[in-house]
C-alpha positions as CSV (number, residue, x, y, z in Angstrom):
1,X,6.6,-21.5,19.7
2,X,7.1,-17.7,19.4
3,X,7.5,-17.8,15.6
4,X,4.5,-20.1,15.1
5,X,2.1,-17.9,17.0
6,X,3.5,-14.7,15.5
7,X,3.3,-16.2,12.0
8,X,-0.4,-16.9,12.6
9,X,-0.9,-13.3,13.7
10,X,0.1,-11.9,10.3
11,X,-3.3,-13.1,9.0
12,X,-5.2,-11.4,11.8
13,X,-6.3,-8.5,9.7
14,X,-8.3,-10.8,7.5
15,X,-10.8,-11.1,10.4
16,X,-9.9,-8.1,12.5
17,X,-8.9,-5.3,10.1
18,X,-12.2,-3.7,10.7
19,X,-11.2,-3.1,14.3
20,X,-8.0,-1.1,13.6
21,X,-9.0,2.5,13.1
22,X,-9.6,5.5,15.3
23,X,-12.1,8.2,15.7
24,X,-11.1,11.8,15.1
25,X,-10.8,14.1,18.1
26,X,-13.1,16.6,16.6
27,X,-16.1,14.2,16.0
28,X,-18.6,16.3,18.0
29,X,-18.0,19.4,16.0
30,X,-20.3,18.3,13.2
31,X,-22.9,16.5,15.3
32,X,-26.6,16.9,14.7
33,X,-28.5,17.8,17.8
34,X,-31.7,15.6,18.1
35,X,-32.8,16.8,21.5
36,X,-32.0,19.9,23.7
37,X,-34.3,20.6,26.5
38,X,-34.3,20.7,30.3
39,X,-30.5,20.7,30.5
40,X,-30.4,17.4,28.5
41,X,-28.9,16.9,25.0
42,X,-28.9,14.0,22.6
43,X,-27.0,14.2,19.3
44,X,-25.6,12.0,16.6
45,X,-22.5,12.1,14.4
46,X,-21.3,9.9,11.6
47,X,-18.5,9.2,9.1
48,X,-18.7,7.5,5.7
49,X,-15.9,6.9,3.3
50,X,-14.9,4.8,0.4
51,X,-11.8,4.6,-1.8
52,X,-10.7,3.1,-5.1
53,X,-7.3,1.7,-4.4
54,X,-4.7,0.0,-6.7
55,X,-1.8,-1.8,-4.9
56,X,1.4,-3.0,-6.6
57,X,2.6,-5.9,-4.4
58,X,6.2,-7.1,-4.5
59,X,7.0,-9.8,-1.9
60,X,10.0,-12.0,-1.3
61,X,9.9,-15.1,-3.6
62,X,7.6,-13.4,-6.2
63,X,4.8,-16.0,-5.7
64,X,2.5,-13.3,-4.4
65,X,3.5,-10.4,-6.7
66,X,0.5,-8.8,-8.3
67,X,-1.4,-5.6,-8.9
68,X,-4.7,-5.6,-7.0
69,X,-7.6,-3.1,-7.4
70,X,-10.2,-2.7,-4.6
71,X,-13.1,-0.5,-3.5
72,X,-12.9,-0.3,0.3
73,X,-12.6,2.0,3.3
74,X,-9.6,4.0,4.2
75,X,-7.8,4.2,7.5
76,X,-11.0,5.1,9.3
77,X,-14.0,2.8,8.9
78,X,-17.6,4.1,8.8
79,X,-19.4,4.8,12.0
80,X,-22.5,6.3,13.5
81,X,-22.3,7.7,17.0
82,X,-24.7,9.0,19.7
83,X,-23.9,11.4,22.4
84,X,-25.8,12.3,25.6
85,X,-25.3,15.1,28.1
86,X,-27.2,16.1,31.2
87,X,-26.5,18.8,33.7
88,X,-27.6,17.9,37.3
89,X,-26.6,20.5,39.9
90,X,-22.8,20.8,39.8
91,X,-22.3,17.6,37.8
92,X,-22.3,17.1,34.1
93,X,-23.2,13.6,33.0
94,X,-22.3,12.4,29.6
95,X,-22.3,9.2,27.5
96,X,-21.2,8.0,24.1
97,X,-21.8,4.9,22.0
98,X,-20.4,4.4,18.5
99,X,-20.9,1.6,16.1
100,X,-18.3,1.0,13.4
101,X,-19.1,-0.7,10.1
102,X,-17.1,-2.4,7.4
103,X,-18.4,-1.8,3.9
104,X,-16.7,-4.9,2.5
105,X,-18.6,-8.1,2.9
106,X,-17.2,-11.6,3.1
107,X,-16.6,-13.6,-0.1
108,X,-17.3,-16.8,1.9
109,X,-20.3,-15.7,3.9
110,X,-22.3,-13.3,1.8
111,X,-23.3,-10.0,3.5
112,X,-21.1,-10.6,6.6
113,X,-20.5,-6.9,7.2
114,X,-18.5,-6.4,10.4
115,X,-20.2,-4.2,13.0
116,X,-18.4,-3.6,16.3
117,X,-18.7,-1.1,19.2
118,X,-15.5,0.9,19.7
119,X,-17.0,3.2,22.4
120,X,-19.6,2.7,25.0
121,X,-18.9,4.8,28.0
122,X,-20.2,7.3,30.5
123,X,-18.6,10.4,32.0
124,X,-19.1,12.4,35.2
125,X,-17.4,15.8,35.3
126,X,-17.2,18.9,37.4
127,X,-14.8,21.6,38.4
128,X,-12.5,18.8,39.8
129,X,-12.2,17.1,36.4
130,X,-13.8,14.1,34.7
131,X,-14.1,10.3,35.3
132,X,-14.8,8.0,32.4
133,X,-16.2,4.5,32.9
134,X,-16.7,2.0,30.1
135,X,-15.1,1.3,26.8
136,X,-12.9,3.8,24.9
137,X,-9.6,4.0,23.2
138,X,-6.5,3.6,25.4
139,X,-4.1,6.3,26.5
140,X,-0.8,4.9,25.5
141,X,-0.2,6.0,21.9
142,X,-3.5,8.0,21.9
143,X,-2.3,11.4,20.7
144,X,0.3,9.8,18.4
145,X,-2.6,8.6,16.2
146,X,-5.1,11.4,17.0
147,X,-2.9,14.0,15.3
148,X,-1.9,11.8,12.3
149,X,-2.2,14.1,9.2
150,X,-3.4,11.1,7.2
151,X,-6.1,10.0,9.6
152,X,-8.8,10.6,7.0
153,X,-6.7,9.2,4.2
154,X,-5.7,5.6,3.3
155,X,-2.2,4.6,4.4
156,X,-0.3,1.3,4.2
157,X,-1.8,-2.0,3.1
158,X,0.8,-4.7,3.7
159,X,0.1,-8.0,1.9
160,X,2.2,-9.8,4.5
161,X,-0.2,-8.5,7.2
162,X,-3.3,-9.6,5.1
163,X,-4.4,-6.1,4.3
164,X,-4.5,-6.0,0.5
165,X,-7.3,-8.6,0.3
166,X,-8.7,-7.9,3.7
167,X,-12.3,-6.9,4.3
168,X,-11.6,-4.0,6.7
169,X,-9.6,-0.9,6.8
170,X,-6.0,-0.1,5.8
171,X,-3.4,0.4,8.6
172,X,-2.6,4.1,8.0
173,X,0.7,4.4,10.0
174,X,-0.1,1.7,12.5
175,X,3.1,-0.5,12.8
176,X,5.2,2.1,11.1
177,X,5.3,5.0,13.6
178,X,3.0,3.9,16.4
179,X,1.0,1.0,17.8
180,X,-2.8,1.2,17.7
181,X,-4.4,2.2,21.1
182,X,-7.1,-0.5,21.0
183,X,-10.5,0.3,22.6
184,X,-10.7,-1.3,26.0
185,X,-12.8,-1.3,29.2
186,X,-11.4,1.2,31.6
187,X,-11.8,3.7,34.5
188,X,-10.0,6.9,33.6
189,X,-9.7,10.2,35.4
190,X,-8.8,13.5,33.6
191,X,-7.9,16.7,35.3
192,X,-9.4,20.0,34.2
193,X,-7.4,21.9,31.6
194,X,-5.0,24.0,33.6
195,X,-3.5,26.7,31.4
196,X,-3.2,24.3,28.6
197,X,-2.0,21.3,30.7
198,X,-4.2,18.2,31.2
199,X,-3.4,14.9,32.8
200,X,-5.2,11.6,32.2
201,X,-4.6,8.4,34.2
202,X,-6.6,5.1,34.1
203,X,-6.7,1.4,34.8
204,X,-7.4,-0.8,31.8
205,X,-8.5,-4.4,31.5
206,X,-5.2,-6.3,31.2
207,X,-4.3,-8.8,28.5
208,X,-2.5,-12.1,28.3
209,X,1.0,-11.8,26.9
210,X,2.6,-15.2,27.9
211,X,-0.2,-17.8,27.7
212,X,2.0,-20.4,25.9
213,X,1.6,-23.4,28.3
214,X,-0.8,-26.3,27.8
215,X,-0.8,-26.9,31.6
216,X,-0.8,-23.3,32.8
217,X,-2.9,-20.2,32.7
218,X,-1.8,-16.6,32.2
219,X,-3.0,-14.1,34.8
220,X,-2.4,-10.5,36.0
221,X,-2.4,-9.5,39.6
222,X,-2.9,-5.9,38.7
223,X,-4.7,-4.1,35.8
224,X,-2.9,-2.3,33.0
225,X,-2.0,1.2,33.9
226,X,-2.0,3.9,31.3
227,X,-1.6,7.7,31.4
228,X,-1.2,10.7,29.1
229,X,-0.1,14.3,29.7
230,X,-0.9,16.9,27.1
231,X,0.1,20.5,27.0
232,X,-1.1,23.2,24.5
233,X,0.5,26.7,24.3
234,X,1.4,29.5,21.9
235,X,5.0,30.2,21.0
236,X,6.2,32.9,18.6
237,X,2.9,32.9,16.7
238,X,2.7,29.1,16.5
239,X,0.1,26.9,18.2
240,X,1.9,24.0,19.9
241,X,0.3,20.7,21.0
242,X,2.6,18.3,22.9
243,X,2.1,15.1,24.7
244,X,3.7,12.3,26.7
245,X,1.9,9.0,27.3
246,X,2.7,5.5,28.5
247,X,1.4,2.1,29.6
248,X,2.6,-0.7,32.1
249,X,1.5,-4.2,32.8
250,X,2.9,-7.5,34.1
251,X,1.5,-10.9,33.0
252,X,2.3,-14.1,35.0
253,X,1.5,-17.8,34.5
254,X,0.5,-20.5,36.8
255,X,3.0,-22.7,35.0
256,X,6.3,-21.9,36.8
257,X,8.3,-22.7,33.7
258,X,6.7,-19.8,31.8
259,X,8.4,-16.5,32.2
260,X,6.6,-13.4,33.5
261,X,6.3,-10.7,30.9
262,X,6.5,-7.0,31.9
263,X,5.1,-4.8,29.1
264,X,5.8,-1.1,29.1
265,X,5.7,1.6,26.6
266,X,6.3,5.4,26.2
267,X,4.8,7.6,23.5
268,X,5.6,11.3,22.9
269,X,5.3,14.0,20.3
270,X,4.7,17.6,19.4
271,X,2.7,19.4,16.7
272,X,3.3,23.0,15.7
273,X,0.8,25.0,13.5
274,X,1.7,28.4,12.2
275,X,-0.7,29.9,9.6
276,X,-1.2,27.4,6.8
277,X,1.7,25.2,7.8
278,X,1.7,22.2,10.2
279,X,4.7,20.1,11.4
280,X,4.3,17.0,13.5
281,X,6.9,14.7,15.1
282,X,6.1,11.7,17.3
283,X,7.6,8.5,18.5
284,X,7.4,5.6,20.9
285,X,9.5,3.1,22.7
286,X,8.2,-0.2,24.0
287,X,9.2,-3.5,25.6
288,X,7.0,-6.6,25.7
289,X,4.3,-5.0,23.5
290,X,3.1,-5.9,20.0
291,X,4.3,-3.1,17.7
292,X,1.0,-3.1,15.9
293,X,-1.5,-3.3,18.8
294,X,-1.3,-2.1,22.4
295,X,-3.7,-4.9,23.6
296,X,-1.9,-7.9,21.9
297,X,-4.7,-8.7,19.5
298,X,-4.2,-12.2,18.1
299,X,-2.7,-13.3,21.5
300,X,0.9,-13.6,20.2
301,X,3.3,-14.9,22.9
302,X,5.3,-11.8,23.6
303,X,8.8,-11.6,25.0
304,X,10.5,-8.7,26.7
305,X,12.0,-7.5,23.5
306,X,12.2,-3.9,22.2
307,X,10.4,-2.0,19.5
308,X,10.5,1.7,18.8
309,X,9.3,4.0,16.0
310,X,8.8,7.5,14.9
311,X,6.5,9.5,12.5
312,X,7.4,12.8,10.8
313,X,4.8,14.8,8.9
314,X,4.2,18.2,7.4
315,X,1.2,19.8,5.7
316,X,0.3,23.0,3.9
317,X,-3.2,24.3,3.5
318,X,-4.3,26.8,0.8
319,X,-7.9,27.7,0.4
320,X,-10.0,24.5,0.5
321,X,-6.9,22.4,-0.3
322,X,-4.4,20.6,2.0
323,X,-1.3,18.7,1.0
324,X,0.4,16.4,3.5
325,X,3.7,14.5,3.5
326,X,4.4,11.6,5.9
327,X,7.2,9.2,6.8
328,X,7.0,6.6,9.5
329,X,9.2,3.8,10.7
330,X,9.1,1.1,13.4
331,X,12.0,-1.2,14.3
332,X,10.9,-4.4,16.0
333,X,13.1,-7.0,17.6
334,X,10.6,-9.7,17.0
335,X,7.2,-9.4,18.8
336,X,5.3,-8.4,15.6
337,X,5.9,-11.3,13.2
338,X,8.2,-13.5,15.3
339,X,11.5,-12.2,13.8
340,X,13.3,-8.9,13.8
341,X,12.0,-6.5,11.1
342,X,11.8,-2.8,10.2
343,X,8.5,-1.4,8.8
344,X,8.5,1.8,6.8
345,X,5.6,3.9,5.3
346,X,6.0,6.9,3.0
347,X,3.0,8.8,1.8
348,X,1.8,12.0,0.2
349,X,-1.9,13.0,0.3
350,X,-4.1,15.7,-1.2
351,X,-7.4,16.7,0.5
352,X,-10.0,18.9,-1.1
353,X,-12.8,20.3,1.1
354,X,-16.0,20.7,-0.9
355,X,-18.0,21.9,2.1
356,X,-18.3,21.3,5.8
357,X,-19.5,17.7,5.3
358,X,-17.7,16.5,2.2
359,X,-14.1,16.0,1.4
360,X,-12.2,14.4,-1.5
361,X,-8.9,12.6,-1.0
362,X,-6.1,11.3,-3.2
363,X,-3.1,9.5,-1.7
364,X,0.1,7.7,-2.9
365,X,1.7,5.4,-0.3
366,X,4.8,3.2,-0.2
367,X,5.2,0.4,2.4
368,X,8.2,-1.7,3.1
369,X,9.2,-4.6,5.4
370,X,12.9,-5.2,5.8
371,X,13.6,-8.5,7.5
372,X,16.3,-11.1,7.2
373,X,16.8,-12.8,3.7
374,X,14.8,-16.0,3.4
375,X,12.3,-15.1,6.1
376,X,9.5,-14.7,3.6
377,X,8.6,-11.4,5.1
378,X,10.4,-8.8,2.9
379,X,7.9,-6.7,1.0
380,X,7.5,-3.5,-1.0
381,X,3.9,-2.5,-1.7
382,X,2.9,0.8,-3.5
383,X,-0.7,2.0,-3.3
384,X,-2.7,4.7,-5.0
385,X,-6.1,5.6,-3.5
386,X,-8.7,8.1,-4.4
387,X,-12.0,8.5,-2.5
388,X,-14.5,10.7,-0.7
389,X,-15.3,11.3,3.0
390,X,-18.8,12.3,4.2
391,X,-19.3,13.5,7.8
392,X,-22.1,14.8,9.9
């Protein structure tokens, strides 16, 4: 049962790949203010990108081996976002909605461009901190992906996971360094920044992880709990950003023969920037969690098995140029594809800033799945991508 549901999940990106990317933390920096009067602001920001990519696929059995050319999005899809702010006495009210768009239509349904809403939330803040209500990215694994040096690049496109021919984004380092913190409905509190320290804690809409009984129904007595602690400071001339995040949830079933699943994860990392150099190291450990997605997209039947991973990156900037190196690996005992496997991504990327709103990108990426012989999962895919990113 586990292997059957997990095997089906490998084709999930064919329909959901457009939902597996993340907004940059600096989105508001380039926003265009449309209204600013009477302590009320309304602004917009956006992101458009496209890449030519050529992938050399080498899979177990050779029946899928090929070289495939595409024109598609990178790790981040295209979006348009709207931001509102209003000061009322001692309270600052805010809101954000963002609409994410795939540029690759369906071959079977004409112009079936995917449009989905990643963020639709409001905030209330004051000297005591901030409360967010609505839909936003989760806290577990949040900073792991926010500080990814290849966030505006391309990343891995596993054919086993359905990404080479998929209509959506690539996976970046998802599944080979961290799971993706899926957007979800939540109520989250953040403290003020206290000398570089900030704490966030929230309750998230829980997900079914053990709904494998035809006579039973999965349920959760408590919501999913997630939190993140971040700390920024200067040390010996370097700017340090560090974090620790986690998630916890239990899923039961009305069928007494179905085991309860306790899902828990821990993410961590540190980034150091000194002059033109940047070094980043991050990792995660999880049990009962899909190693690709924190919300169990595809509804695989999970077990209390382990997965862990890490991501090591470095970059150097010179003038309007930046070069980044990246290596990530996830070791999964079987929740991802139904059998134990290691996933590795190696990449090198070059970014050229033309101006504040336009950037050119070139990237070479190697992705590998190492599973048991005869599983049909072993894969080596090399990709070269070159494209442009336009922001406002």
